[in-house]
C-alpha positions in Angstrom: -8.1 -26.6 9.2 -5.5 -26.3 6.9 -4.4 -29.6 4.7 -0.7 -30.1 5.8 1.7 -29.0 2.8 4.6 -31.0 3.7 4.9 -33.1 0.3 4.1 -29.5 -1.6 6.7 -28.8 -3.9 8.7 -25.6 -3.4 7.4 -22.1 -5.4 9.6 -20.3 -7.4 9.7 -16.6 -6.0 8.2 -14.1 -8.2 9.9 -11.2 -9.3 7.8 -8.2 -8.8 7.6 -5.4 -10.7 5.8 -2.0 -12.0 6.8 -0.6 -15.1 8.3 2.5 -14.5 10.2 3.0 -18.3 7.8 5.8 -19.1 9.3 8.2 -16.7 10.8 11.7 -18.2 12.9 13.7 -15.5 13.6 16.9 -18.2 10.4 16.7 -19.6 8.7 16.5 -15.7 10.9 19.0 -15.0 10.2 21.5 -17.8 6.6 21.1 -16.9 7.2 21.8 -13.2 8.7 25.3 -14.1 5.7 26.4 -16.3 3.4 24.8 -13.5 4.9 27.1 -11.0 5.5 30.0 -13.6 1.5 29.9 -14.0 1.0 30.2 -10.1 3.2 33.3 -10.0 6.1 32.1 -8.5 9.1 32.6 -10.4 12.0 30.5 -10.1 15.2 32.7 -10.9 16.3 33.0 -7.2 19.0 30.7 -5.7 16.7 29.3 -3.3 14.1 28.3 -5.9 16.1 27.4 -9.4 16.5 24.0 -8.6 12.5 23.2 -7.4 11.5 22.4 -10.2 14.0 19.7 -10.6 13.6 18.7 -6.9 9.8 18.5 -7.8 10.6 16.0 -10.6 12.3 14.0 -9.2 10.1 13.7 -5.7 7.1 12.7 -7.5 9.4 10.1 -9.3 10.1 8.8 -6.4 6.6 8.8 -5.0 5.3 7.3 -7.9 8.1 4.1 -8.0 7.9 1.3 -6.0 10.4 -0.8 -5.3 11.0 -4.1 -7.4 10.3 -7.1 -4.4 10.5 -11.2 -4.6 7.2 -12.5 -3.6 8.5 -15.6 -1.8 6.1 -18.4 -0.2 6.7 -21.3 1.8 4.6 -24.4 2.4 2.9 -24.5 5.4 4.3 -27.4 6.7 3.4 -27.4 10.0 -0.7 -26.5 9.2 -0.8 -23.9 10.7 -4.1 -22.2 10.3 -4.1 -19.0 12.9 -4.5 -15.7 11.7 -0.8 -13.8 10.5 -1.3 -10.3 10.7 1.4 -7.1 10.0 0.6 -4.3 12.2 0.9 -0.7 11.5 3.0 -0.7 8.3 3.9 2.7 7.5 1.9 4.2 4.6 2.1 6.8 2.2 1.0 7.7 -0.9 -0.8 10.4 -3.1 -4.0 11.3 -3.6 -5.2 11.4 -7.7 -7.7 13.9 -7.5 -5.3 16.8 -5.8 -1.4 15.0 -6.0 -1.0 16.1 -2.4 0.3 13.1 0.2 -1.6 11.3 2.5 0.4 9.1 5.4 -1.0 6.5 7.4 -0.6 2.8 8.7 -1.8 -0.5 7.2 -2.6 -3.6 9.4 -2.6 -6.6 7.0 -3.6 -10.3 7.8 -4.5 -13.3 6.5 -5.3 -17.0 7.2 -2.3 -19.6 5.8 -3.8 -21.9 3.9 -1.3 -24.7 2.1 1.5 -22.0 1.9 2.7 -19.0 3.9 4.2 -15.5 2.9 8.0 -13.7 4.1 6.9 -11.5 6.6 8.2 -8.4 4.7 6.2 -8.9 1.7 3.1 -8.0 3.7 4.5 -4.3 3.5 6.1 -5.0 0.3 2.9 -5.1 -1.3 1.5 -2.2 0.6 4.0 -0.3 -1.1 3.7 -1.4 -4.8 0.0 -0.1 -4.9 0.5 2.7 -2.9 3.2 4.4 -5.3 1.2 5.6 -7.9 -2.0 8.2 -7.9 -4.4 6.7 -5.4 -7.6 6.4 -3.2 -7.6 5.0 -0.3 -10.3 3.0 -0.8 -9.0 1.1 -3.8 -5.7 1.0 -2.3 -7.0 -1.5 0.4 -9.2 -3.5 -2.3 -6.1 -4.1 -4.0 -3.9 -5.3 -1.3 -6.4 -7.5 -0.4 -7.2 -8.7 -3.7 -3.4 -9.2 -4.9 -3.1 -11.5 -1.9 -6.3 -13.5 -2.3 -5.0 -14.1 -5.8 -0.9 -15.0 -5.1 -1.2 -17.0 -1.7 -4.5 -18.5 -1.9 -4.9 -18.2 1.5 -8.3 -19.1 4.1 -9.1 -15.2 4.5 -7.5 -12.2 3.9 -8.1 -8.4 6.3 -6.6 -5.0 5.2 -7.4 -2.3 7.1 -5.8 1.3 6.5 -6.0 4.3 8.8 -4.4 7.5 6.9 -4.5 11.2 7.0 -5.0 13.2 3.8 -3.7 16.3 3.1 -5.9 17.2 0.7 -8.6 17.5 3.3 -6.2 18.9 6.2 -4.2 21.7 4.3 -6.9 22.8 2.0 -11.1 22.9 1.4 -12.5 22.2 4.6 -9.4 22.0 6.6 -10.0 19.3 8.8 -7.0 19.0 10.5 -6.4 16.3 12.4 -8.8 14.0 10.7 -8.0 10.7 9.6 -9.3 8.4 7.2 -10.6 4.1 7.8 -11.0 1.8 5.1 -11.0 -2.4 5.7 -11.6 -4.7 2.9 -12.2 -8.5 4.4 -12.3 -11.7 2.5 -12.7 -15.2 2.9 -13.3 -16.7 6.3 -12.6 -13.0 7.6 -15.4 -11.9 5.8 -17.6 -14.6 6.7 -16.5 -16.2 9.5 -17.7 -13.8 13.3 -14.8 -15.5 15.1 -12.1 -14.8 12.9 -13.7 -11.5 12.0 -13.6 -10.2 15.9 -10.1 -11.2 15.9 -8.9 -9.6 13.6 -10.8 -6.5 13.9 -9.5 -6.6 18.0 -5.6 -6.8 17.3 -5.8 -4.1 14.6 -7.0 -2.0 17.6 -10.5 -1.8 16.1 -13.8 -3.0 17.8 -15.4 -6.6 16.6 
């Protein structure tokens, strides 16, 4: 059971921003042009003339998460059951081939003294997904970040995604998905809590 948090002072919202000051769209467009030319793709036709600029803007968007305020509230009622946001849409870019991977994230926690604004679970996923990534690292980063900033009794993160570096090239394993999970605190050590979390995410306990 958690302690009642009625007497806890309200915590100010923390602004979460990642530095994107290094973005140079002009240089990225030049590089995209050179990249396409090196692959034998000309960009002097009407349909391809603006493609390098579109490429630059597209990748800048993929790598630029939106800032958000981490809003938490006192757990006045001492709520100690699982809070779970299921099927959060996810898109990121494989750092090995710079090809997208897309899927869903299930993020849950057992509250401690504070609870989190529900939309922030999706914002944390987006924050770590908007960069070149590997799915294993992304899963752990989301869980570790919530554990550090929320101090819950437990955290669970499950990500299921389709990687186009597997489905569109190489082995071309069309339809395959990759599943990763990170469980911390009581969701790792307590079998009942772990089973409940995995069952609610659609996985076997």
